[in-house]
mmJSON file of the N, C-alpha and C atoms, coordinates in Angstrom:
{"data_MODEL":{"atom_site":{
"group_PDB":["ATOM","ATOM","ATOM","ATOM","ATOM","ATOM","ATOM","ATOM","ATOM","ATOM","ATOM","ATOM","ATOM","ATOM","ATOM","ATOM","ATOM","ATOM","ATOM","ATOM","ATOM","ATOM","ATOM","ATOM","ATOM","ATOM","ATOM","ATOM","ATOM","ATOM","ATOM","ATOM","ATOM","ATOM","ATOM","ATOM","ATOM","ATOM","ATOM","ATOM","ATOM","ATOM","ATOM","ATOM","ATOM","ATOM","ATOM","ATOM","ATOM","ATOM","ATOM","ATOM","ATOM","ATOM","ATOM","ATOM","ATOM","ATOM","ATOM","ATOM","ATOM","ATOM","ATOM","ATOM","ATOM","ATOM","ATOM","ATOM","ATOM","ATOM","ATOM","ATOM","ATOM","ATOM","ATOM","ATOM","ATOM","ATOM","ATOM","ATOM","ATOM","ATOM","ATOM","ATOM","ATOM","ATOM","ATOM","ATOM","ATOM","ATOM","ATOM","ATOM","ATOM","ATOM","ATOM","ATOM","ATOM","ATOM","ATOM","ATOM","ATOM","ATOM","ATOM","ATOM","ATOM","ATOM","ATOM","ATOM","ATOM","ATOM","ATOM","ATOM","ATOM","ATOM","ATOM","ATOM","ATOM","ATOM","ATOM","ATOM","ATOM","ATOM","ATOM","ATOM","ATOM","ATOM","ATOM","ATOM","ATOM","ATOM","ATOM","ATOM","ATOM","ATOM","ATOM","ATOM","ATOM","ATOM","ATOM","ATOM","ATOM","ATOM","ATOM","ATOM","ATOM","ATOM","ATOM","ATOM","ATOM","ATOM","ATOM","ATOM","ATOM","ATOM","ATOM","ATOM","ATOM","ATOM","ATOM","ATOM","ATOM","ATOM","ATOM","ATOM","ATOM","ATOM","ATOM","ATOM","ATOM","ATOM","ATOM","ATOM","ATOM","ATOM","ATOM","ATOM","ATOM","ATOM","ATOM","ATOM","ATOM","ATOM","ATOM","ATOM","ATOM","ATOM","ATOM","ATOM","ATOM","ATOM","ATOM","ATOM"],
"id":[1,2,3,4,5,6,7,8,9,10,11,12,13,14,15,16,17,18,19,20,21,22,23,24,25,26,27,28,29,30,31,32,33,34,35,36,37,38,39,40,41,42,43,44,45,46,47,48,49,50,51,52,53,54,55,56,57,58,59,60,61,62,63,64,65,66,67,68,69,70,71,72,73,74,75,76,77,78,79,80,81,82,83,84,85,86,87,88,89,90,91,92,93,94,95,96,97,98,99,100,101,102,103,104,105,106,107,108,109,110,111,112,113,114,115,116,117,118,119,120,121,122,123,124,125,126,127,128,129,130,131,132,133,134,135,136,137,138,139,140,141,142,143,144,145,146,147,148,149,150,151,152,153,154,155,156,157,158,159,160,161,162,163,164,165,166,167,168,169,170,171,172,173,174,175,176,177,178,179,180,181,182,183,184,185,186,187,188,189,190,191,192],
"type_symbol":["N","C","C","N","C","C","N","C","C","N","C","C","N","C","C","N","C","C","N","C","C","N","C","C","N","C","C","N","C","C","N","C","C","N","C","C","N","C","C","N","C","C","N","C","C","N","C","C","N","C","C","N","C","C","N","C","C","N","C","C","N","C","C","N","C","C","N","C","C","N","C","C","N","C","C","N","C","C","N","C","C","N","C","C","N","C","C","N","C","C","N","C","C","N","C","C","N","C","C","N","C","C","N","C","C","N","C","C","N","C","C","N","C","C","N","C","C","N","C","C","N","C","C","N","C","C","N","C","C","N","C","C","N","C","C","N","C","C","N","C","C","N","C","C","N","C","C","N","C","C","N","C","C","N","C","C","N","C","C","N","C","C","N","C","C","N","C","C","N","C","C","N","C","C","N","C","C","N","C","C","N","C","C","N","C","C","N","C","C","N","C","C"],
"label_atom_id":["N","CA","C","N","CA","C","N","CA","C","N","CA","C","N","CA","C","N","CA","C","N","CA","C","N","CA","C","N","CA","C","N","CA","C","N","CA","C","N","CA","C","N","CA","C","N","CA","C","N","CA","C","N","CA","C","N","CA","C","N","CA","C","N","CA","C","N","CA","C","N","CA","C","N","CA","C","N","CA","C","N","CA","C","N","CA","C","N","CA","C","N","CA","C","N","CA","C","N","CA","C","N","CA","C","N","CA","C","N","CA","C","N","CA","C","N","CA","C","N","CA","C","N","CA","C","N","CA","C","N","CA","C","N","CA","C","N","CA","C","N","CA","C","N","CA","C","N","CA","C","N","CA","C","N","CA","C","N","CA","C","N","CA","C","N","CA","C","N","CA","C","N","CA","C","N","CA","C","N","CA","C","N","CA","C","N","CA","C","N","CA","C","N","CA","C","N","CA","C","N","CA","C","N","CA","C","N","CA","C","N","CA","C","N","CA","C","N","CA","C","N","CA","C"],
"label_alt_id":[null,null,null,null,null,null,null,null,null,null,null,null,null,null,null,null,null,null,null,null,null,null,null,null,null,null,null,null,null,null,null,null,null,null,null,null,null,null,null,null,null,null,null,null,null,null,null,null,null,null,null,null,null,null,null,null,null,null,null,null,null,null,null,null,null,null,null,null,null,null,null,null,null,null,null,null,null,null,null,null,null,null,null,null,null,null,null,null,null,null,null,null,null,null,null,null,null,null,null,null,null,null,null,null,null,null,null,null,null,null,null,null,null,null,null,null,null,null,null,null,null,null,null,null,null,null,null,null,null,null,null,null,null,null,null,null,null,null,null,null,null,null,null,null,null,null,null,null,null,null,null,null,null,null,null,null,null,null,null,null,null,null,null,null,null,null,null,null,null,null,null,null,null,null,null,null,null,null,null,null,null,null,null,null,null,null,null,null,null,null,null,null],
"label_comp_id":["MET","MET","MET","ASN","ASN","ASN","ARG","ARG","ARG","PHE","PHE","PHE","HIS","HIS","HIS","ALA","ALA","ALA","CYS","CYS","CYS","ALA","ALA","ALA","THR","THR","THR","CYS","CYS","CYS","ILE","ILE","ILE","HIS","HIS","HIS","TYR","TYR","TYR","GLY","GLY","GLY","MET","MET","MET","LYS","LYS","LYS","LYS","LYS","LYS","THR","THR","THR","GLU","GLU","GLU","LYS","LYS","LYS","GLY","GLY","GLY","MET","MET","MET","TYR","TYR","TYR","ARG","ARG","ARG","TYR","TYR","TYR","CYS","CYS","CYS","GLN","GLN","GLN","ARG","ARG","ARG","LEU","LEU","LEU","GLY","GLY","GLY","TYR","TYR","TYR","GLU","GLU","GLU","THR","THR","THR","LYS","LYS","LYS","PRO","PRO","PRO","HIS","HIS","HIS","TYR","TYR","TYR","GLN","GLN","GLN","PHE","PHE","PHE","HIS","HIS","HIS","CYS","CYS","CYS","TRP","TRP","TRP","THR","THR","THR","PRO","PRO","PRO","LYS","LYS","LYS","PRO","PRO","PRO","HIS","HIS","HIS","VAL","VAL","VAL","ARG","ARG","ARG","THR","THR","THR","LEU","LEU","LEU","MET","MET","MET","GLU","GLU","GLU","LYS","LYS","LYS","GLU","GLU","GLU","ARG","ARG","ARG","MET","MET","MET","ARG","ARG","ARG","GLU","GLU","GLU","GLY","GLY","GLY","ASN","ASN","ASN","LYS","LYS","LYS","HIS","HIS","HIS","GLU","GLU","GLU"],
"label_asym_id":["A","A","A","A","A","A","A","A","A","A","A","A","A","A","A","A","A","A","A","A","A","A","A","A","A","A","A","A","A","A","A","A","A","A","A","A","A","A","A","A","A","A","A","A","A","A","A","A","A","A","A","A","A","A","A","A","A","A","A","A","A","A","A","A","A","A","A","A","A","A","A","A","A","A","A","A","A","A","A","A","A","A","A","A","A","A","A","A","A","A","A","A","A","A","A","A","A","A","A","A","A","A","A","A","A","A","A","A","A","A","A","A","A","A","A","A","A","A","A","A","A","A","A","A","A","A","A","A","A","A","A","A","A","A","A","A","A","A","A","A","A","A","A","A","A","A","A","A","A","A","A","A","A","A","A","A","A","A","A","A","A","A","A","A","A","A","A","A","A","A","A","A","A","A","A","A","A","A","A","A","A","A","A","A","A","A","A","A","A","A","A","A"],
"label_entity_id":["1","1","1","1","1","1","1","1","1","1","1","1","1","1","1","1","1","1","1","1","1","1","1","1","1","1","1","1","1","1","1","1","1","1","1","1","1","1","1","1","1","1","1","1","1","1","1","1","1","1","1","1","1","1","1","1","1","1","1","1","1","1","1","1","1","1","1","1","1","1","1","1","1","1","1","1","1","1","1","1","1","1","1","1","1","1","1","1","1","1","1","1","1","1","1","1","1","1","1","1","1","1","1","1","1","1","1","1","1","1","1","1","1","1","1","1","1","1","1","1","1","1","1","1","1","1","1","1","1","1","1","1","1","1","1","1","1","1","1","1","1","1","1","1","1","1","1","1","1","1","1","1","1","1","1","1","1","1","1","1","1","1","1","1","1","1","1","1","1","1","1","1","1","1","1","1","1","1","1","1","1","1","1","1","1","1","1","1","1","1","1","1"],
"label_seq_id":[1,1,1,2,2,2,3,3,3,4,4,4,5,5,5,6,6,6,7,7,7,8,8,8,9,9,9,10,10,10,11,11,11,12,12,12,13,13,13,14,14,14,15,15,15,16,16,16,17,17,17,18,18,18,19,19,19,20,20,20,21,21,21,22,22,22,23,23,23,24,24,24,25,25,25,26,26,26,27,27,27,28,28,28,29,29,29,30,30,30,31,31,31,32,32,32,33,33,33,34,34,34,35,35,35,36,36,36,37,37,37,38,38,38,39,39,39,40,40,40,41,41,41,42,42,42,43,43,43,44,44,44,45,45,45,46,46,46,47,47,47,48,48,48,49,49,49,50,50,50,51,51,51,52,52,52,53,53,53,54,54,54,55,55,55,56,56,56,57,57,57,58,58,58,59,59,59,60,60,60,61,61,61,62,62,62,63,63,63,64,64,64],
"pdbx_PDB_ins_code":[null,null,null,null,null,null,null,null,null,null,null,null,null,null,null,null,null,null,null,null,null,null,null,null,null,null,null,null,null,null,null,null,null,null,null,null,null,null,null,null,null,null,null,null,null,null,null,null,null,null,null,null,null,null,null,null,null,null,null,null,null,null,null,null,null,null,null,null,null,null,null,null,null,null,null,null,null,null,null,null,null,null,null,null,null,null,null,null,null,null,null,null,null,null,null,null,null,null,null,null,null,null,null,null,null,null,null,null,null,null,null,null,null,null,null,null,null,null,null,null,null,null,null,null,null,null,null,null,null,null,null,null,null,null,null,null,null,null,null,null,null,null,null,null,null,null,null,null,null,null,null,null,null,null,null,null,null,null,null,null,null,null,null,null,null,null,null,null,null,null,null,null,null,null,null,null,null,null,null,null,null,null,null,null,null,null,null,null,null,null,null,null],
"Cartn_x":[4.341,3.872,3.79,4.307,4.302,3.014,2.218,0.934,1.101,2.283,2.556,3.01,3.428,4.031,2.998,3.075,2.227,2.867,2.591,3.188,2.94,1.758,1.428,2.296,2.941,3.792,5.272,5.585,6.966,7.436,8.72,9.282,9.242,9.092,9.094,7.698,6.676,5.293,5.019,4.511,4.204,2.815,2.297,0.975,1.041,0.335,0.203,-1.255,-1.728,-3.091,-3.06,-3.918,-4.008,-5.448,-5.666,-7.032,-7.945,-7.373,-8.156,-8.294,-7.677,-7.72,-6.32,-6.194,-4.887,-4.121,-2.862,-1.956,-1.005,-1.048,-0.208,0.883,2.119,3.237,4.42,5.34,6.596,7.613,8.105,9.076,10.395,10.749,12.003,11.924,10.841,10.705,9.982,9.165,8.422,7.127,6.732,5.512,4.292,3.161,1.901,1.628,1.046,0.788,-0.497,-0.88,-2.039,-1.533,-2.23,-1.753,-1.534,-2.338,-2.249,-1.28,-0.732,0.216,1.459,2.165,3.392,4.472,5.681,6.838,7.998,8.971,10.107,11.055,10.962,11.861,11.359,10.348,9.702,10.678,10.644,11.411,10.422,10.123,9.083,9.447,8.426,8.59,8.984,9.649,10.105,9.004,7.829,6.769,6.288,6.386,6.007,7.059,8.329,9.393,9.186,8.806,8.553,7.412,6.33,5.186,5.576,6.378,6.816,7.678,8.563,9.429,8.621,7.652,6.792,6.033,5.524,4.792,5.718,6.924,7.9,8.238,8.388,8.698,7.53,6.308,5.124,5.081,5.329,5.293,6.4,7.557,8.673,8.378,7.68,7.332,6.285,5.468,4.453,5.075,6.251,6.886,7.835,7.951,8.878,8.229],
"Cartn_y":[-3.996,-5.155,-4.792,-5.625,-5.407,-5.976,-5.141,-5.606,-6.547,-6.587,-7.468,-8.856,-8.981,-10.215,-11.336,-12.285,-13.478,-14.53,-15.78,-16.854,-16.693,-16.275,-16.168,-15.142,-14.234,-13.224,-13.593,-14.777,-15.232,-16.001,-15.892,-16.605,-18.119,-18.596,-20.028,-20.658,-19.853,-20.345,-21.15,-22.351,-23.205,-23.8,-24.193,-24.827,-26.01,-27.066,-28.232,-28.65,-28.995,-29.497,-30.996,-31.432,-32.849,-33.307,-34.576,-35.106,-34.495,-34.089,-33.499,-31.983,-31.385,-29.928,-29.355,-28.078,-27.416,-27.676,-28.035,-28.228,-27.044,-26.234,-25.047,-25.348,-25.015,-25.406,-24.453,-24.531,-23.795,-24.702,-24.274,-25.072,-25.194,-24.196,-24.217,-25.135,-25.002,-25.772,-27.103,-27.196,-28.422,-28.542,-27.48,-27.503,-27.125,-27.715,-27.225,-25.874,-24.962,-23.622,-23.068,-21.925,-21.188,-19.853,-19.258,-17.996,-16.878,-16.831,-15.736,-16.009,-17.206,-17.506,-16.635,-16.465,-15.676,-16.439,-16.448,-17.058,-16.075,-16.201,-15.278,-15.443,-16.549,-16.799,-16.169,-15.351,-14.743,-13.965,-14.245,-13.509,-13.059,-11.768,-11.305,-11.505,-11.751,-11.858,-10.487,-10.441,-9.146,-8.094,-8.472,-7.46,-6.949,-7.76,-7.336,-6.362,-6.645,-5.72,-4.347,-4.343,-3.082,-2.323,-3.018,-2.377,-1.83,-2.604,-2.166,-0.908,-0.869,0.286,1.524,1.356,2.476,3.021,2.122,2.55,3.271,2.753,3.383,4.798,4.945,6.265,7.231,6.764,7.619,8.051,7.115,7.437,8.425,8.258,9.173,10.575,10.703,12.025,12.72,11.98,12.579,13.279,12.804,13.348,14.483,14.898,15.985,17.331],
"Cartn_z":[81.31,80.561,79.079,78.247,76.807,76.223,75.582,75.048,73.864,73.26,72.134,72.589,73.831,74.321,74.448,73.536,73.568,72.675,72.946,72.156,70.656,70.264,68.844,68.115,68.832,68.203,68.277,68.762,68.931,67.697,67.397,66.253,66.432,67.645,67.927,67.947,67.753,67.788,66.521,66.711,65.566,65.671,64.521,64.481,63.516,63.89,63.024,62.998,61.824,61.708,61.991,62.915,63.265,63.069,63.259,63.161,64.21,65.336,66.432,66.309,65.309,65.138,65.1,65.392,65.36,66.65,66.498,67.62,67.622,68.66,68.785,69.802,69.445,70.292,70.13,71.075,71.009,70.329,69.181,68.441,69.191,69.982,70.729,71.949,72.699,73.938,73.751,72.703,72.466,73.252,73.942,74.745,73.922,74.247,73.692,74.344,73.609,74.138,73.544,73.978,73.462,72.928,71.954,71.374,72.394,73.455,74.428,75.581,75.677,76.759,76.624,77.748,77.768,78.522,77.957,78.608,78.535,79.423,79.468,78.284,77.568,76.436,75.145,75.194,74.044,73.173,71.865,70.867,69.801,69.723,68.804,67.332,66.527,65.079,64.536,63.366,62.825,62.692,62.216,62.064,63.421,64.448,65.798,66.343,66.072,66.488,65.866,64.581,63.878,64.537,64.846,65.516,66.886,67.62,68.944,68.843,67.863,67.683,67.294,66.4,66.012,67.22,68.042,69.235,70.205,70.369,71.255,70.782,69.471,68.919,69.118,68.93,69.158,70.613,71.522,72.951,73.298,72.693,72.942,72.473,71.364,70.831,71.686,72.395,73.26,74.456,74.867,76.081,75.786,74.534,74.203,74.335],
"occupancy":[1.0,1.0,1.0,1.0,1.0,1.0,1.0,1.0,1.0,1.0,1.0,1.0,1.0,1.0,1.0,1.0,1.0,1.0,1.0,1.0,1.0,1.0,1.0,1.0,1.0,1.0,1.0,1.0,1.0,1.0,1.0,1.0,1.0,1.0,1.0,1.0,1.0,1.0,1.0,1.0,1.0,1.0,1.0,1.0,1.0,1.0,1.0,1.0,1.0,1.0,1.0,1.0,1.0,1.0,1.0,1.0,1.0,1.0,1.0,1.0,1.0,1.0,1.0,1.0,1.0,1.0,1.0,1.0,1.0,1.0,1.0,1.0,1.0,1.0,1.0,1.0,1.0,1.0,1.0,1.0,1.0,1.0,1.0,1.0,1.0,1.0,1.0,1.0,1.0,1.0,1.0,1.0,1.0,1.0,1.0,1.0,1.0,1.0,1.0,1.0,1.0,1.0,1.0,1.0,1.0,1.0,1.0,1.0,1.0,1.0,1.0,1.0,1.0,1.0,1.0,1.0,1.0,1.0,1.0,1.0,1.0,1.0,1.0,1.0,1.0,1.0,1.0,1.0,1.0,1.0,1.0,1.0,1.0,1.0,1.0,1.0,1.0,1.0,1.0,1.0,1.0,1.0,1.0,1.0,1.0,1.0,1.0,1.0,1.0,1.0,1.0,1.0,1.0,1.0,1.0,1.0,1.0,1.0,1.0,1.0,1.0,1.0,1.0,1.0,1.0,1.0,1.0,1.0,1.0,1.0,1.0,1.0,1.0,1.0,1.0,1.0,1.0,1.0,1.0,1.0,1.0,1.0,1.0,1.0,1.0,1.0,1.0,1.0,1.0,1.0,1.0,1.0],
"B_iso_or_equiv":[0.0,0.0,0.0,0.0,0.0,0.0,0.0,0.0,0.0,0.0,0.0,0.0,0.0,0.0,0.0,0.0,0.0,0.0,0.0,0.0,0.0,0.0,0.0,0.0,0.0,0.0,0.0,0.0,0.0,0.0,0.0,0.0,0.0,0.0,0.0,0.0,0.0,0.0,0.0,0.0,0.0,0.0,0.0,0.0,0.0,0.0,0.0,0.0,0.0,0.0,0.0,0.0,0.0,0.0,0.0,0.0,0.0,0.0,0.0,0.0,0.0,0.0,0.0,0.0,0.0,0.0,0.0,0.0,0.0,0.0,0.0,0.0,0.0,0.0,0.0,0.0,0.0,0.0,0.0,0.0,0.0,0.0,0.0,0.0,0.0,0.0,0.0,0.0,0.0,0.0,0.0,0.0,0.0,0.0,0.0,0.0,0.0,0.0,0.0,0.0,0.0,0.0,0.0,0.0,0.0,0.0,0.0,0.0,0.0,0.0,0.0,0.0,0.0,0.0,0.0,0.0,0.0,0.0,0.0,0.0,0.0,0.0,0.0,0.0,0.0,0.0,0.0,0.0,0.0,0.0,0.0,0.0,0.0,0.0,0.0,0.0,0.0,0.0,0.0,0.0,0.0,0.0,0.0,0.0,0.0,0.0,0.0,0.0,0.0,0.0,0.0,0.0,0.0,0.0,0.0,0.0,0.0,0.0,0.0,0.0,0.0,0.0,0.0,0.0,0.0,0.0,0.0,0.0,0.0,0.0,0.0,0.0,0.0,0.0,0.0,0.0,0.0,0.0,0.0,0.0,0.0,0.0,0.0,0.0,0.0,0.0,0.0,0.0,0.0,0.0,0.0,0.0],
"pdbx_formal_charge":[null,null,null,null,null,null,null,null,null,null,null,null,null,null,null,null,null,null,null,null,null,null,null,null,null,null,null,null,null,null,null,null,null,null,null,null,null,null,null,null,null,null,null,null,null,null,null,null,null,null,null,null,null,null,null,null,null,null,null,null,null,null,null,null,null,null,null,null,null,null,null,null,null,null,null,null,null,null,null,null,null,null,null,null,null,null,null,null,null,null,null,null,null,null,null,null,null,null,null,null,null,null,null,null,null,null,null,null,null,null,null,null,null,null,null,null,null,null,null,null,null,null,null,null,null,null,null,null,null,null,null,null,null,null,null,null,null,null,null,null,null,null,null,null,null,null,null,null,null,null,null,null,null,null,null,null,null,null,null,null,null,null,null,null,null,null,null,null,null,null,null,null,null,null,null,null,null,null,null,null,null,null,null,null,null,null,null,null,null,null,null,null],
"auth_seq_id":[1,1,1,2,2,2,3,3,3,4,4,4,5,5,5,6,6,6,7,7,7,8,8,8,9,9,9,10,10,10,11,11,11,12,12,12,13,13,13,14,14,14,15,15,15,16,16,16,17,17,17,18,18,18,19,19,19,20,20,20,21,21,21,22,22,22,23,23,23,24,24,24,25,25,25,26,26,26,27,27,27,28,28,28,29,29,29,30,30,30,31,31,31,32,32,32,33,33,33,34,34,34,35,35,35,36,36,36,37,37,37,38,38,38,39,39,39,40,40,40,41,41,41,42,42,42,43,43,43,44,44,44,45,45,45,46,46,46,47,47,47,48,48,48,49,49,49,50,50,50,51,51,51,52,52,52,53,53,53,54,54,54,55,55,55,56,56,56,57,57,57,58,58,58,59,59,59,60,60,60,61,61,61,62,62,62,63,63,63,64,64,64],
"auth_comp_id":["MET","MET","MET","ASN","ASN","ASN","ARG","ARG","ARG","PHE","PHE","PHE","HIS","HIS","HIS","ALA","ALA","ALA","CYS","CYS","CYS","ALA","ALA","ALA","THR","THR","THR","CYS","CYS","CYS","ILE","ILE","ILE","HIS","HIS","HIS","TYR","TYR","TYR","GLY","GLY","GLY","MET","MET","MET","LYS","LYS","LYS","LYS","LYS","LYS","THR","THR","THR","GLU","GLU","GLU","LYS","LYS","LYS","GLY","GLY","GLY","MET","MET","MET","TYR","TYR","TYR","ARG","ARG","ARG","TYR","TYR","TYR","CYS","CYS","CYS","GLN","GLN","GLN","ARG","ARG","ARG","LEU","LEU","LEU","GLY","GLY","GLY","TYR","TYR","TYR","GLU","GLU","GLU","THR","THR","THR","LYS","LYS","LYS","PRO","PRO","PRO","HIS","HIS","HIS","TYR","TYR","TYR","GLN","GLN","GLN","PHE","PHE","PHE","HIS","HIS","HIS","CYS","CYS","CYS","TRP","TRP","TRP","THR","THR","THR","PRO","PRO","PRO","LYS","LYS","LYS","PRO","PRO","PRO","HIS","HIS","HIS","VAL","VAL","VAL","ARG","ARG","ARG","THR","THR","THR","LEU","LEU","LEU","MET","MET","MET","GLU","GLU","GLU","LYS","LYS","LYS","GLU","GLU","GLU","ARG","ARG","ARG","MET","MET","MET","ARG","ARG","ARG","GLU","GLU","GLU","GLY","GLY","GLY","ASN","ASN","ASN","LYS","LYS","LYS","HIS","HIS","HIS","GLU","GLU","GLU"],
"auth_asym_id":["A","A","A","A","A","A","A","A","A","A","A","A","A","A","A","A","A","A","A","A","A","A","A","A","A","A","A","A","A","A","A","A","A","A","A","A","A","A","A","A","A","A","A","A","A","A","A","A","A","A","A","A","A","A","A","A","A","A","A","A","A","A","A","A","A","A","A","A","A","A","A","A","A","A","A","A","A","A","A","A","A","A","A","A","A","A","A","A","A","A","A","A","A","A","A","A","A","A","A","A","A","A","A","A","A","A","A","A","A","A","A","A","A","A","A","A","A","A","A","A","A","A","A","A","A","A","A","A","A","A","A","A","A","A","A","A","A","A","A","A","A","A","A","A","A","A","A","A","A","A","A","A","A","A","A","A","A","A","A","A","A","A","A","A","A","A","A","A","A","A","A","A","A","A","A","A","A","A","A","A","A","A","A","A","A","A","A","A","A","A","A","A"],
"auth_atom_id":["N","CA","C","N","CA","C","N","CA","C","N","CA","C","N","CA","C","N","CA","C","N","CA","C","N","CA","C","N","CA","C","N","CA","C","N","CA","C","N","CA","C","N","CA","C","N","CA","C","N","CA","C","N","CA","C","N","CA","C","N","CA","C","N","CA","C","N","CA","C","N","CA","C","N","CA","C","N","CA","C","N","CA","C","N","CA","C","N","CA","C","N","CA","C","N","CA","C","N","CA","C","N","CA","C","N","CA","C","N","CA","C","N","CA","C","N","CA","C","N","CA","C","N","CA","C","N","CA","C","N","CA","C","N","CA","C","N","CA","C","N","CA","C","N","CA","C","N","CA","C","N","CA","C","N","CA","C","N","CA","C","N","CA","C","N","CA","C","N","CA","C","N","CA","C","N","CA","C","N","CA","C","N","CA","C","N","CA","C","N","CA","C","N","CA","C","N","CA","C","N","CA","C","N","CA","C","N","CA","C","N","CA","C","N","CA","C","N","CA","C","N","CA","C"],
"pdbx_PDB_model_num":[1,1,1,1,1,1,1,1,1,1,1,1,1,1,1,1,1,1,1,1,1,1,1,1,1,1,1,1,1,1,1,1,1,1,1,1,1,1,1,1,1,1,1,1,1,1,1,1,1,1,1,1,1,1,1,1,1,1,1,1,1,1,1,1,1,1,1,1,1,1,1,1,1,1,1,1,1,1,1,1,1,1,1,1,1,1,1,1,1,1,1,1,1,1,1,1,1,1,1,1,1,1,1,1,1,1,1,1,1,1,1,1,1,1,1,1,1,1,1,1,1,1,1,1,1,1,1,1,1,1,1,1,1,1,1,1,1,1,1,1,1,1,1,1,1,1,1,1,1,1,1,1,1,1,1,1,1,1,1,1,1,1,1,1,1,1,1,1,1,1,1,1,1,1,1,1,1,1,1,1,1,1,1,1,1,1,1,1,1,1,1,1]
}}}
């Protein structure tokens, strides 16, 4: 399980301010979502990819 995987870290995650508050949704699918939800279509934002790569490299160095 990827600890970074969540809608809020996806490039398709969008938010709009409405009269009822913030509307969070998937721009690609058009569904309302929550920041912690997870879907298989997840595409991480560039800064999340960088964090994931750094973590992967740290983990790789531990096993050497």
